[in-house]
N, C-alpha and C positions, 0 to 999 in steps of 0.2 A: 504494500501500500504504501507505505512512504517513497519508493522506488518511482511511480506512477505519477505522485505529486509530485517530485522533483524534477519526473519529465516534461511533465503539466506545466511549472514553473519555469523552465529555460524554453519550452515553443510559448510561454506567451513574452520571453522577455527578447526572442529571437523577433516576433512579427512587430512588439512596442519599439523596438531598435531602427526595423525596417521600414518601420510606418514615418518613425521620426527624420528616417534618413531621404525617406519619399519627401514629406513635407521637405525638406531644408533646399532640397531640390528645385522642387517647386516653386517655391519662397526667392530662390536665386535665378531659377526661367521668368520670372514676373519681374522683373527690377526694369526698368525702362533702358529701352535700349536707345544712348546717345551721341549722336554724333557733331561735327562742328568740320566750319569750313577751315579755319584755320587754326595756329597752336593758341593765341592769346585765347580765344574761347575756348578751347578745350584747358587750358588750365584752371581759368574761373571756375567752368563746369566741376572740373574736379574737385577744386577747392571746396564749392558749395555743396557736392553732392555727394562727393567722396565713395564711402563705401556703399551708399546709398542704392548706385545708378550703374548700369554697363554701359562703361563710355571707354572708346575706340578711337582711336587715332592712324586711319589709313593714309594720309599723306606724304610721299615721298620725301626725306630727308634734304634731299641736292636739288629740289626744285622751291619756286614762289607760290605759294598757294594761289594769290592772287591769279595764279593765268595759268594756274595745273588745271588738266581736261583728268579728270576719274577713268582708271580702264576698266574695263566690265565687269573684274573682280570686286574694287573699290565700288564700281558704282553699284551694283547690287548689297554693296552691306548699308550704302545710303538708302537704297531702297523697301530696306529691310528694318530702318532705325526706325524707335518710336516719334522721334525728335530731332531735327536737325537744327542748329542754334547757326543762323549765316549774322555775314556782320554787315550788309547794308551797303549803300551807296558804290551799289553796281560790281561789288565783289565778287569773283569766282561767279564770272558768266555763264559757266556750261550749267548754273542751276536752271537756268532760262529754256536748256536745247532740250532736257532730259524728262521724262515723264515720274514725279515727285508727287507725293499729296501734299497741299497747301495746307492743310490742317495739320501735318506733321512741321511745315516751317515756320522758327520764331526769329522774325528779324530785332536782330538785340541793338539795334540804332537808329528804331521806328519813333522812338520816345525827341531823340535830338534831331530825325533830318530836316529842318526845317533852319538848321544850325551849319549844316554841312558847308566844308569850302567847295566852292565850284572855283573851276578853272577857268582861265581866259582861252587856254588851248589845249588841244592835245596833241600828241608827239606821238610817235613811230620808229620805237628800236627793240636792237634785241642785246639779252645777256643773257650768259647760262646756258645751260639746256631746255628753259622753254620757248628758245626762239622768238622771232618777231613778234610786238605785240604794241597796243595804246596803253598811255595813259589818258584817260578817259576823262570828261567835264567833273566830276566829281573827285576831292580827294579822298582815297577811303582808309589811309591806316587811323581808324579813329584814336583807336586806342593809346595812342604817342598822347593826348591830351587825356593824363589817366584820371580826372575828372567823368570825362566821358566813355573812361575803360571803365568806372563803379556804376553808371549807366547800362552799360553793356551785361553787367557780372548779376545790376539789382533786377533785369528782364532772365536773366539764366535762374535767378533764386524765384522768381514771381512765378514762373512755370512750373518746377523742379516743386514748390510749394501745394502749388495746385494739384499736379499729378500726384502727390504725396502727402498726403493733410496730414498720417499721426505722423509724420518725421517733420511737419512746418519749423517746429522750433529750432528743432538742429539744423536745420537749413537755413534758419534766420540768424543761426549765433554763428556760421561760419561764413555765411556773406557778412556780417562785422567786422568778424577778424580781417576777413579779404579787403574788406572795404577800409581798415585802420590800418595798414598796410600800403595800400593805391595811395590814399589822399596824404602818408608820411611823406611817401618821396614826392606827391604834387606838390607838397610845401618845399617843400628840400629845391625843386626844380624852380620855381619861382623867382631862387636867389638866383639862378643863373641869368635874367634878364637882367640884374640888376648888376652882376657881374660883368656884362658885356656893353652894358650902357649905350645901348642902340648900332653898337658895331658890328658891319657884316659880315655876317657868316657863310661861306659857299658849303651848297645841301650836294655831295658828291651823287643825289638821286633825288629826283622829286618824289619824297618820300615824307618829308619832312614838315608837311602846311600846318598840321594841328599842335604838333611838338610846341611850331614859331607862332602861332597867335595863341596858344594855354601861358606860354612861360616868356612872352615879349622878345622874342628873340628876331631881329632884322635877317631875313633869310633870303637869300636867292639861290638858282641852285643851277646845276650842270648835267650831263648823263655820262660821267663816270662810274667804269666797273675797275671795284679792285684789282682783280689780276687781268686785267689788261689790258694796251699799251695804248694813251687816247691817241684817235689821229693828230695830224698836226693842225686842223681846223678848230678841232672840241681845247688842244694847250693854248691855240691865237684864242677861243673865246674866253677861255679863262684869263688868258693873263689882260686883254681887255677888260675884265670886270675888275680885276685886281686895279690897273691903273687910275680905273674912273672911279672904284670905289675903296680903295684900302683896303679892300680886302686882307686876311694874315690868316684865316682858322678856316679849315675845311673839315667838315663831318662827314663819314665813312661806315656804311652801312659793318662791312665788317676791313681787318688790316689789311691797306692797300700795297697792292709788291710791290721788293726791296726797287725798282727801278722807278717805279711812282712816284714813290716815296724822294727819292732822293732828285725826281725833278721839281717833286712840294718844296723841297728843302734849297734848291738854288734859285727858289723864287719864294723865299721866307716864307712859307706857308705851315703852320701849323695844324697837325693830323689829330682828330678826335674820332674812335670808335663810337660810335652809337648805331647798336644794332636793332633796328625794329621790331625785331624775335617776331617775324611772323610766321616764320616756321619752328619747328622744336630745334631747340638747342644742343649743339652734341655733349656741353654737361653744362649741370645747373638746369633751373628754370627760369620762367620768365619773370617772377620776385628778383630774382639773385641777376637776371642780365639787365633788369632796368635801375639795380643797385648801379651795379657798375657802370651804366651809362651815364647816371647819377654823379658817379665820383671821378668819370673823366672828363664831363662837361663843367664841373663844379672848381676841378683843381689842376685845366691846363693853365 
């Protein structure tokens, strides 16, 4: 009799364990499948949603997400996602050319669309493996104004809190921590406007519009690539800008080649690396890169 009772207890324990595992697996499967169109939004979603969401990043490391088009495998993941957080400002135009349910797309910039920077002209050029492309009539690196980045993060928070209401308190707490981190750097970057006091700064690429507006930097842009040798015409344009405006500082998305840096040194131009961090960095994360950017521009 005792043996029978023991066997029954073991069977009960087995099925209880199996049921618990099944419940856990089911819960895991029920997590929101989240994708984004760039790394800043991925980082915000990661900080806010954490383990509550099934977050994936499918963009290759060697592309500019603004001009990337997903292959069949990546597109399938976007189509299977519960939500896609997009950047707005005509960023990631591929979204308009594929079949995606509009109900699953959240534009994180919709709250400040009227404040987006309109560009006077469009320009076509190529860099990296993305090939030739145009910079359109609205600047799109909105997250470089960290107050706007907070608004993007808030859009993500609002959506996740709505979809996971029983975890809304935790989601709010995570958002507030992220907001505090971003606004601290926002306040630090305001010192850059005071430091440079309307001095002309050259952007090696037209991606710093929101940075310049938010932090009172007087910026003009060229189309230089860090590891490509500019043409004589491009150097001529820069020389003209130096002569006309007395510019002596140039912001780069990445460290320029030794040859480019030598040419800049010959022109008495100082180099500052300010990485927009549109794609996932090889080391660190969005916050650590922005900290490095802030340190670089303040300590030059």
